[in-house]
ROLOVO-828950 format. One line per field, with one value per residue (C-alpha): residue number from 1; residue in one letter; x, y, z. Coordinates in pm, 1 decimal. Each point is the difference from the previous one (the first is absolute). Layout:
BEGIN
seq: NUM | ... .
type: A | ... .
c1: X | ... .
c2: Y | ... .
c3: Z | ... .
END
This chain:
BEGIN
seq: 1 | 2 | 3 | 4 | 5 | 6 | 7 | 8 | 9 | 10 | 11 | 12 | 13 | 14 | 15 | 16 | 17 | 18 | 19 | 20 | 21 | 22 | 23 | 24 | 25 | 26 | 27 | 28 | 29 | 30 | 31 | 32 | 33 | 34 | 35 | 36 | 37 | 38 | 39 | 40 | 41 | 42 | 43 | 44 | 45 | 46 | 47 | 48 | 49 | 50 | 51 | 52 | 53 | 54 | 55 | 56 | 57 | 58 | 59 | 60 | 61 | 62 | 63 | 64 | 65 | 66 | 67 | 68 | 69 | 70 | 71 | 72 | 73 | 74 | 75 | 76 | 77 | 78 | 79 | 80 | 81 | 82 | 83 | 84 | 85 | 86 | 87 | 88 | 89 | 90 | 91 | 92 | 93 | 94 | 95 | 96 | 97 | 98 | 99 | 100 | 101 | 102 | 103 | 104 | 105 | 106 | 107 | 108 | 109 | 110 | 111 | 112 | 113 | 114 | 115 | 116 | 117 | 118 | 119 | 120 | 121 | 122 | 123 | 124 | 125 | 126 | 127 | 128 | 129 | 130 | 131 | 132 | 133 | 134 | 135 | 136 | 137 | 138 | 139 | 140 | 141 | 142 | 143 | 144 | 145 | 146 | 147 | 148 | 149 | 150 | 151 | 152 | 153 | 154 | 155 | 156 | 157 | 158 | 159 | 160 | 161 | 162 | 163 | 164 | 165 | 166 | 167 | 168 | 169 | 170 | 171 | 172 | 173 | 174 | 175 | 176 | 177 | 178 | 179 | 180 | 181 | 182 | 183 | 184 | 185 | 186 | 187 | 188 | 189 | 190 | 191 | 192 | 193 | 194 | 195 | 196 | 197 | 198 | 199 | 200 | 201 | 202 | 203 | 204 | 205 | 206 | 207 | 208 | 209 | 210 .
type: X | X | X | X | X | X | X | X | X | X | X | X | X | X | X | X | X | X | X | X | X | X | X | X | X | X | X | X | X | X | X | X | X | X | X | X | X | X | X | X | X | X | X | X | X | X | X | X | X | X | X | X | X | X | X | X | X | X | X | X | X | X | X | X | X | X | X | X | X | X | X | X | X | X | X | X | X | X | X | X | X | X | X | X | X | X | X | X | X | X | X | X | X | X | X | X | X | X | X | X | X | X | X | X | X | X | X | X | X | X | X | X | X | X | X | X | X | X | X | X | X | X | X | X | X | X | X | X | X | X | X | X | X | X | X | X | X | X | X | X | X | X | X | X | X | X | X | X | X | X | X | X | X | X | X | X | X | X | X | X | X | X | X | X | X | X | X | X | X | X | X | X | X | X | X | X | X | X | X | X | X | X | X | X | X | X | X | X | X | X | X | X | X | X | X | X | X | X | X | X | X | X | X | X | X | X | X | X | X | X .
c1: 711.3 | -300.2 | -102.9 | -85.5 | -160.3 | 29.6 | -206.1 | 165.6 | -201.5 | 8.2 | 188.9 | -46.0 | 204.1 | 252.8 | -127.6 | 227.6 | 313.7 | -135.3 | -106.3 | 337.4 | 161.6 | -243.1 | 58.6 | 373.5 | -66.2 | -260.7 | 187.1 | 316.3 | -157.1 | -309.4 | -97.5 | -184.1 | 43.2 | -154.2 | -137.0 | -57.7 | -269.0 | 29.1 | -274.4 | 169.3 | -297.0 | -354.1 | -123.9 | 254.1 | -139.1 | 272.7 | -66.9 | -98.6 | 53.7 | 250.2 | -293.8 | -86.0 | 313.6 | 38.2 | -0.3 | -45.9 | -97.4 | 141.2 | -188.7 | 160.3 | -195.5 | -200.3 | -318.6 | 92.4 | -251.8 | 25.9 | -318.2 | -114.5 | 183.0 | 288.3 | -231.3 | -211.0 | 314.7 | 92.2 | -354.4 | -4.3 | 321.9 | -164.2 | -330.3 | 180.8 | 111.1 | 369.2 | 261.7 | 43.5 | 223.3 | -103.4 | 238.2 | -99.9 | -191.9 | -132.3 | -303.6 | -78.6 | 188.7 | -234.8 | -225.9 | -255.6 | -17.3 | 28.6 | -209.4 | 320.4 | 86.6 | -305.1 | -103.9 | 341.6 | 245.2 | -258.1 | 100.7 | -176.1 | 237.1 | -120.9 | 303.7 | 292.3 | 128.6 | 260.3 | 358.5 | 269.8 | -18.4 | 179.7 | -237.3 | 83.4 | -120.9 | -90.5 | -30.3 | -347.1 | -17.9 | 327.4 | -58.7 | -83.6 | 255.1 | 23.8 | 138.4 | 253.0 | 313.9 | -145.9 | -34.8 | -127.6 | 158.2 | -20.4 | -190.6 | 42.5 | -321.3 | -316.1 | -239.3 | -292.8 | -352.7 | -180.3 | -277.4 | -218.4 | 180.8 | -212.3 | -96.9 | 194.5 | 338.1 | 276.0 | 213.6 | 378.3 | 142.6 | -128.8 | 153.9 | 41.8 | 95.2 | -23.7 | -358.6 | -141.9 | -12.9 | -118.2 | 23.4 | 287.9 | 11.3 | -249.8 | -95.4 | -324.8 | -134.1 | -162.9 | -181.5 | 216.8 | 327.9 | 234.2 | 35.1 | 245.4 | -7.7 | 217.5 | -50.1 | 373.9 | 227.1 | 158.8 | 325.9 | 204.9 | -187.8 | 184.9 | 321.9 | -142.6 | 91.2 | -294.3 | -238.1 | 173.3 | -22.1 | -366.8 | -72.5 | 202.8 | -165.1 | -340.3 | 70.6 | 95.3 | -307.5 | -257.8 | 152.7 | -38.9 | 376.7 | 32.9 .
c2: 642.7 | -231.5 | -152.8 | -368.3 | -208.7 | -377.3 | -254.6 | -342.2 | -298.3 | -274.5 | -275.7 | -258.1 | 227.5 | 137.6 | 349.7 | 161.3 | -131.0 | 85.2 | 352.3 | 58.4 | -82.8 | 232.3 | 280.9 | -3.0 | -5.0 | 274.3 | 237.5 | -39.9 | 62.9 | 216.8 | 311.1 | -218.6 | -44.7 | -329.1 | -73.8 | -372.0 | -103.0 | -370.3 | -227.4 | -277.2 | -237.5 | -16.8 | 124.1 | 279.6 | 353.3 | 256.9 | 370.3 | 145.9 | 368.3 | 12.3 | -10.8 | 356.7 | 140.3 | -253.7 | 119.9 | -359.3 | -323.2 | -333.5 | -302.8 | -345.6 | -182.7 | -323.3 | -86.3 | 198.8 | -7.0 | 375.7 | 158.3 | 300.4 | 330.3 | -126.9 | -141.0 | 316.1 | 208.6 | -210.2 | 23.7 | 375.4 | 36.9 | -189.5 | 186.1 | 334.4 | -91.1 | -1.8 | -179.7 | -376.8 | -267.7 | -359.0 | -296.4 | -366.0 | -101.8 | 354.7 | -141.8 | -171.4 | 241.4 | 5.2 | -290.3 | 239.8 | 209.6 | -233.5 | 250.2 | 205.0 | -211.1 | 83.1 | 333.5 | 169.0 | -199.5 | -92.8 | -367.3 | -334.1 | -235.2 | -360.5 | -195.6 | -102.4 | -266.9 | -250.5 | 92.4 | -91.3 | 167.0 | 332.2 | 281.9 | 228.8 | 351.1 | 164.3 | 376.8 | 101.4 | 378.5 | 90.4 | 375.7 | 5.7 | 190.0 | -289.8 | -219.8 | 250.7 | -195.0 | -333.2 | -298.9 | -353.7 | -177.1 | -327.8 | -38.8 | -295.6 | -28.4 | -191.0 | 182.1 | 161.0 | -35.4 | 331.9 | -87.6 | 311.6 | 327.5 | 308.2 | 177.0 | 312.8 | -173.7 | 58.3 | -305.6 | 39.1 | -354.4 | -344.4 | -310.8 | -309.8 | -359.9 | -285.0 | -72.1 | 322.1 | 378.3 | 248.4 | 375.5 | 61.0 | 380.4 | 281.5 | 350.3 | 174.6 | 300.4 | -39.9 | 304.0 | 208.4 | -152.9 | -203.3 | -373.5 | -252.8 | -370.3 | -292.9 | -365.4 | -52.8 | 9.5 | -339.7 | 15.6 | -54.2 | 279.4 | 246.1 | -111.0 | 100.9 | 360.8 | 62.6 | -101.3 | 232.0 | 280.9 | -78.5 | 40.4 | 319.6 | 157.3 | -108.7 | 197.9 | 307.0 | -31.1 | -39.9 | 304.1 | 204.2 | 29.8 | -205.1 .
c3: 1830.8 | -4.8 | 332.6 | -58.4 | 273.9 | -52.2 | 194.7 | 30.9 | 119.7 | -264.1 | 178.1 | -276.0 | -228.5 | 252.8 | -65.4 | 258.8 | -172.7 | -345.0 | 94.8 | 168.4 | -335.1 | -176.0 | 251.4 | -77.1 | -373.7 | -8.8 | 232.0 | -207.7 | -340.0 | 61.5 | 201.8 | 250.9 | 375.1 | 116.9 | 346.5 | 69.0 | 249.9 | 86.4 | 127.4 | 200.6 | -15.8 | -137.5 | 337.4 | 43.8 | 10.1 | -68.7 | 30.9 | -337.6 | 76.6 | -288.9 | -241.9 | 97.1 | -167.0 | -280.3 | -361.0 | -121.4 | 176.0 | -120.0 | 133.4 | 14.9 | 270.4 | 4.2 | 191.8 | 309.7 | 285.3 | 51.0 | 134.4 | 199.5 | -20.2 | -216.6 | -265.4 | 5.7 | -53.0 | -302.6 | -135.2 | 53.3 | -201.3 | -284.9 | 15.2 | -14.1 | -351.4 | 83.4 | -215.0 | 44.5 | -149.1 | 75.9 | -29.4 | -42.4 | 315.9 | 42.6 | -181.0 | 330.4 | 223.6 | 301.4 | 91.3 | 147.9 | -318.5 | -297.7 | -198.6 | -33.1 | -304.5 | -208.7 | 152.2 | 4.1 | -212.8 | -262.0 | 0.2 | 18.5 | 184.2 | -36.3 | 116.3 | -217.5 | -233.9 | 113.8 | 63.6 | -244.9 | -341.1 | -30.4 | -87.8 | -291.6 | 80.2 | -329.7 | -35.6 | -123.2 | 47.7 | -169.1 | 24.3 | 372.3 | 214.2 | 246.9 | -278.3 | -130.8 | -91.4 | 111.1 | -231.9 | 63.3 | 298.3 | 192.0 | 327.6 | 232.8 | 201.4 | -84.2 | -229.9 | 182.5 | -137.7 | -58.1 | -246.3 | 33.6 | 60.1 | 53.2 | -321.3 | 95.9 | 26.3 | -255.5 | -70.6 | 10.1 | 2.0 | -98.7 | 149.1 | -215.6 | 70.4 | -250.7 | 103.4 | 144.5 | -41.1 | 263.0 | 61.7 | 242.9 | 26.9 | -47.4 | 108.7 | 88.8 | 188.9 | 340.5 | 137.7 | -230.0 | 117.1 | -216.1 | 68.7 | -143.0 | 83.2 | -106.4 | 85.8 | -51.4 | 302.9 | 64.3 | 196.0 | -317.2 | -179.0 | 222.8 | -171.2 | -339.7 | -84.5 | -238.4 | 279.9 | 247.6 | -255.5 | -59.3 | 372.3 | 28.1 | -305.1 | 132.1 | 316.5 | -199.8 | -221.9 | 277.1 | 170.7 | -320.1 | -54.1 | -314.3 .
END
C-alpha cells in the first residue's frame, strides 16, 4: 500500500473539497492510502511530520506564507529527490519559495488566460504509463501560461482553447526523483474521471509503481 501525503491550501480552488473527492476515488480504485494535511489559511502552519513517512507528496497549495521550520521541511523533502505530484496552483505553492516552480517542477508559470472557454486536454505521450487508458478530456479552469518549460521536461498533455494552446502536464527528474505536474485542477475537473485517473496514475508513476 502506497502512503500518499496530500497538502491542501489552494482556497481559490477549494482544494480541501477537491482532494477529499480524490482521496475517496484513489483509495477505492488503487493500492494507495491518502493522508490529507489541510492549511486553514495562507498564514496557517500545520505540522508536516507526515512527510517523513510519505512515499509520494501531492501538492495543491497556493501562495502560502509558510516559513521557518515547516518550509525547510518541505524544501528538504524536495531536495532529497523524493516523488512529487503538483496540481494547478502548486506552481506558486509557497510565496516564500516561488523557485519551486522552475527548480523542482520544471515549469514557467506566467499567469493565465481569461476564464470561460473549456480546455481540451490532448494526450501527447501516448505510450507513457501515466496516460494508460486515458484519451482527450475536457477541463474547466482557465488555461495557465507556461511558455518556457525546462529542457529536461517530458510533455504529457497539451491544453487547447479556440485561441490558445499551452502545455498542461509534464514529467521530469529532480535530484533523481520523479516529478509530475499538471496545471489542471479546477473544482469541476475533479468530476472528470479521466482527470482523476491521470492524477492516480501520476502518483503510481512517480513512486516507481507504474
